[in-house]
VMD Tcl script that draws the C-alpha trace (Angstrom):
set ca {
  {-6.79 31.92 -23.24}
  {-6.28 33.54 -26.65}
  {-3.35 31.43 -27.94}
  {-2.88 27.72 -28.42}
  {-1.43 26.04 -25.32}
  {1.18 23.33 -25.71}
  {-0.66 20.88 -23.46}
  {-4.27 20.04 -22.67}
  {-4.80 17.92 -19.57}
  {-8.04 16.00 -20.04}
  {-9.85 14.86 -16.89}
  {-12.97 12.78 -17.62}
  {-15.06 12.80 -14.45}
  {-18.15 10.96 -13.24}
  {-19.36 11.53 -9.68}
  {-15.96 12.72 -8.48}
  {-17.06 15.51 -6.13}
  {-14.92 14.15 -3.29}
  {-11.64 14.58 -5.13}
  {-12.01 16.68 -8.28}
  {-10.98 20.00 -6.68}
  {-7.82 18.46 -5.23}
  {-6.98 16.85 -8.56}
  {-7.37 20.11 -10.49}
  {-5.38 22.10 -7.95}
  {-2.58 19.52 -7.82}
  {-2.25 19.33 -11.60}
  {-2.38 23.10 -12.02}
  {0.28 23.70 -9.39}
  {2.61 21.14 -10.96}
  {2.15 22.42 -14.52}
  {2.71 26.00 -13.41}
  {6.28 25.01 -12.57}
  {6.96 23.71 -16.07}
  {8.07 25.98 -18.96}
  {4.93 25.57 -21.09}
  {1.43 26.91 -21.65}
  {-1.36 24.57 -20.62}
  {-5.07 24.17 -20.09}
  {-7.05 21.74 -17.95}
  {-10.20 20.38 -19.59}
  {-12.70 18.53 -17.38}
  {-15.37 16.51 -19.17}
  {-18.20 15.83 -16.75}
  {-19.88 12.63 -17.94}
  {-23.40 13.23 -16.64}
  {-22.49 13.21 -12.95}
  {-25.35 13.08 -10.43}
  {-23.35 14.80 -7.69}
  {-21.71 18.23 -7.48}
  {-18.75 17.47 -9.74}
  {-19.78 19.89 -12.50}
  {-20.70 22.65 -10.06}
  {-17.35 22.40 -8.30}
  {-15.44 22.57 -11.59}
  {-17.54 25.47 -12.86}
  {-16.82 27.45 -9.71}
  {-13.08 26.81 -10.03}
  {-13.11 27.67 -13.75}
  {-14.70 31.05 -13.02}
  {-11.51 32.04 -11.23}
  {-8.94 30.16 -13.34}
  {-8.46 30.93 -17.06}
  {-6.53 27.67 -17.51}
  {-9.56 25.56 -16.56}
  {-12.53 24.66 -18.80}
  {-15.57 22.45 -18.32}
  {-17.46 20.39 -20.90}
  {-20.59 18.50 -19.86}
  {-22.50 15.47 -21.09}
  {-26.22 15.56 -20.33}
  {-26.08 11.87 -19.40}
  {-23.47 9.24 -18.62}
  {-21.92 8.11 -21.92}
  {-18.82 6.31 -20.68}
  {-15.09 6.94 -20.74}
  {-14.83 6.55 -24.51}
  {-17.23 9.42 -25.08}
  {-15.31 11.53 -22.58}
  {-12.07 11.01 -24.50}
  {-13.80 11.80 -27.80}
  {-15.16 15.05 -26.37}
  {-11.65 15.86 -25.19}
  {-10.14 15.24 -28.62}
  {-12.81 17.40 -30.25}
  {-12.65 20.37 -27.88}
  {-9.04 20.44 -26.62}
  {-7.01 23.50 -27.63}
  {-3.51 22.19 -27.01}
  {-0.93 20.74 -29.37}
  {-0.81 17.66 -27.15}
  {-3.39 16.10 -24.87}
  {-2.73 13.92 -21.84}
  {-5.50 11.98 -20.16}
  {-5.22 12.04 -16.37}
  {-8.05 10.42 -14.38}
  {-9.81 12.33 -11.61}
  {-8.10 10.11 -9.05}
  {-4.73 11.20 -10.57}
  {-3.14 7.73 -10.51}
  {0.42 8.98 -10.96}
  {3.18 10.97 -9.29}
  {2.60 14.41 -10.79}
  {6.24 15.31 -10.21}
  {6.95 13.02 -13.19}
  {4.77 14.90 -15.69}
  {7.95 16.38 -17.15}
  {8.85 12.93 -18.51}
  {5.89 13.08 -20.87}
  {6.75 16.62 -21.96}
  {10.36 15.73 -22.66}
  {9.34 12.65 -24.67}
  {6.80 14.71 -26.68}
  {9.68 16.40 -28.51}
  {10.43 13.02 -30.11}
  {7.06 11.27 -30.32}
  {3.44 11.53 -31.42}
  {2.20 9.30 -28.61}
  {3.88 8.88 -25.23}
  {2.71 5.82 -23.31}
  {3.04 5.69 -19.55}
  {4.50 2.48 -18.16}
  {3.25 2.27 -14.59}
  {5.37 0.96 -11.76}
  {3.05 -1.62 -10.17}
  {-0.51 -2.72 -9.38}
  {-0.16 -3.41 -5.67}
  {-3.63 -2.06 -4.84}
  {-5.40 -4.12 -7.53}
  {-7.72 -6.95 -6.63}
  {-6.88 -10.33 -8.14}
  {-9.71 -9.81 -10.66}
  {-8.35 -6.44 -11.81}
  {-4.85 -7.91 -12.16}
  {-6.18 -10.78 -14.29}
  {-8.15 -8.37 -16.49}
  {-5.19 -6.00 -16.91}
  {-2.56 -8.63 -17.70}
  {-4.90 -10.55 -20.03}
  {-5.73 -7.38 -21.92}
  {-2.08 -6.47 -22.43}
  {-1.17 -9.96 -23.64}
  {-4.16 -10.05 -25.99}
  {-3.27 -6.72 -27.59}
  {0.32 -7.83 -28.11}
  {-0.79 -11.14 -29.62}
  {-3.49 -9.79 -31.93}
  {-1.93 -6.52 -33.07}
  {1.81 -7.03 -32.62}
  {2.21 -4.11 -30.22}
  {5.67 -4.01 -28.65}
  {5.10 -1.65 -25.74}
  {4.53 -2.81 -22.16}
  {1.21 -1.08 -21.39}
  {-1.48 0.70 -23.40}
  {-4.28 1.94 -21.13}
  {-2.49 3.88 -18.43}
  {-1.80 7.63 -18.69}
  {-0.86 8.49 -22.26}
  {-0.05 11.72 -24.10}
  {-1.22 12.25 -27.70}
  {-0.36 14.71 -30.44}
  {-3.79 16.11 -31.28}
  {-3.06 16.76 -34.94}
  {-2.53 13.01 -35.29}
  {-5.52 11.96 -33.21}
  {-7.94 14.19 -35.10}
  {-7.06 12.54 -38.40}
  {-8.01 9.10 -37.12}
  {-11.54 7.84 -37.58}
  {-12.62 6.57 -34.17}
  {-14.88 3.53 -34.13}
  {-14.76 2.42 -30.48}
  {-17.07 3.57 -27.70}
  {-15.57 1.75 -24.70}
  {-12.20 1.88 -22.95}
  {-10.86 0.14 -26.08}
  {-10.82 3.58 -27.69}
  {-7.34 4.34 -26.36}
  {-6.09 1.04 -27.79}
  {-7.68 1.83 -31.15}
  {-5.89 5.19 -31.27}
  {-2.53 3.57 -30.50}
  {-2.96 0.77 -33.05}
  {-4.12 3.03 -35.87}
  {-1.52 5.69 -35.17}
  {1.22 3.03 -35.06}
  {0.06 1.57 -38.37}
  {0.04 5.03 -39.97}
  {3.63 5.70 -38.97}
  {3.22 7.72 -35.79}
  {6.14 7.70 -33.38}
  {5.51 5.92 -30.07}
  {7.65 6.22 -26.98}
  {7.31 4.87 -23.43}
  {8.14 6.58 -20.15}
  {8.24 5.00 -16.72}
  {5.80 6.57 -14.25}
  {5.26 5.78 -10.58}
  {1.69 4.72 -9.86}
  {-0.25 6.36 -7.02}
  {-3.36 4.46 -5.78}
  {-6.77 6.12 -5.78}
  {-7.46 8.01 -2.54}
  {-11.12 8.94 -3.10}
  {-14.08 7.56 -5.03}
  {-14.25 4.14 -6.60}
  {-12.67 2.62 -9.69}
  {-15.16 1.23 -12.22}
  {-12.97 0.13 -15.12}
  {-13.00 -3.57 -14.11}
  {-16.79 -3.92 -13.88}
  {-17.91 -7.07 -15.68}
  {-20.14 -5.11 -18.09}
  {-17.24 -2.89 -19.14}
  {-14.83 -5.82 -19.41}
  {-17.27 -7.66 -21.68}
  {-17.82 -4.59 -23.84}
  {-14.10 -3.95 -24.20}
  {-13.43 -7.63 -25.01}
  {-16.15 -7.60 -27.67}
  {-14.75 -4.43 -29.24}
  {-11.22 -5.87 -29.18}
  {-12.20 -8.96 -31.18}
  {-14.52 -7.01 -33.51}
  {-11.79 -4.47 -34.20}
  {-9.22 -7.25 -34.76}
  {-11.41 -8.82 -37.46}
  {-11.72 -5.47 -39.26}
  {-8.02 -4.73 -38.71}
  {-7.04 -8.11 -40.17}
  {-9.32 -7.65 -43.19}
  {-8.00 -4.16 -43.86}
  {-4.42 -5.40 -43.54}
  {-4.93 -8.29 -45.96}
  {-6.83 -6.18 -48.49}
  {-4.60 -3.11 -48.09}
  {-7.59 -0.93 -47.20}
  {-6.44 0.46 -43.87}
  {-6.89 4.07 -44.96}
  {-10.64 3.56 -45.44}
  {-11.09 2.75 -41.78}
  {-8.28 4.87 -40.41}
  {-8.34 8.35 -41.87}
  {-10.84 11.07 -42.53}
  {-8.88 12.94 -45.18}
  {-5.17 13.30 -44.51}
  {-2.10 11.32 -43.43}
  {-1.35 10.79 -39.75}
  {1.90 12.62 -39.30}
  {1.60 15.99 -40.93}
  {3.19 17.87 -38.03}
  {6.79 17.47 -36.99}
  {7.75 16.98 -33.39}
  {8.92 20.03 -31.51}
  {9.52 21.19 -28.00}
  {7.19 23.17 -25.77}
  {7.35 26.96 -26.06}
  {9.56 28.49 -23.38}
}
mol new
graphics top color blue
foreach p $ca { graphics top sphere $p radius 0.5 }
foreach p [lrange $ca 0 end-1] q [lrange $ca 1 end] { graphics top cylinder $p $q radius 0.2 }
display resetview
């Protein structure tokens, strides 16, 4: 692909051989019906199964598909960072390998991108969640609202980001808190945030790992550690030292996808 696509779909994947081909095909077919140029970027996070091999075989026949690989499992935060660094699109949307949404509603993100720098997906329900996952999810949302004054309803579902904004933010997190860090820093720097309602689709293959105790503890630790730094920077008016590399957050105006 010789020109810059409007949208990069990032799929971080770890041991997803049972469903990765279906996910890629489903996303590609849906995007092909939208009036925009796109690419699908799969970041294989050190899978031990055939995930990378399956994606590589598909990419050989599809110029819209690319594969990046980690030599070992580094976690979802590293996968997102690799996506931000290597994506070619103007915008990037993170869609998990289990999809997790009704792809017929992808157009809602694209439409909102003409007005926003970050589009946050507001999922319909959590009916397939265990009680533990519901407690973790609700507690996390309430904590972020309390500590950082965020007004949106959800922060860690499927979000779309303007890459020119994301690449100007200095990322400090390594866990799933990374997406929260991006939202908080972008909001503080004046980025435009918008929410869209999206219907949730439960995972059909594989196993969710986001609510493992080790990951919950790591994310909780990073939340409190980041809050302390955020509070200090706010009080001392030094946000830019921890937020930016060189330039302001919103140097690019919003615009519609090429038709």
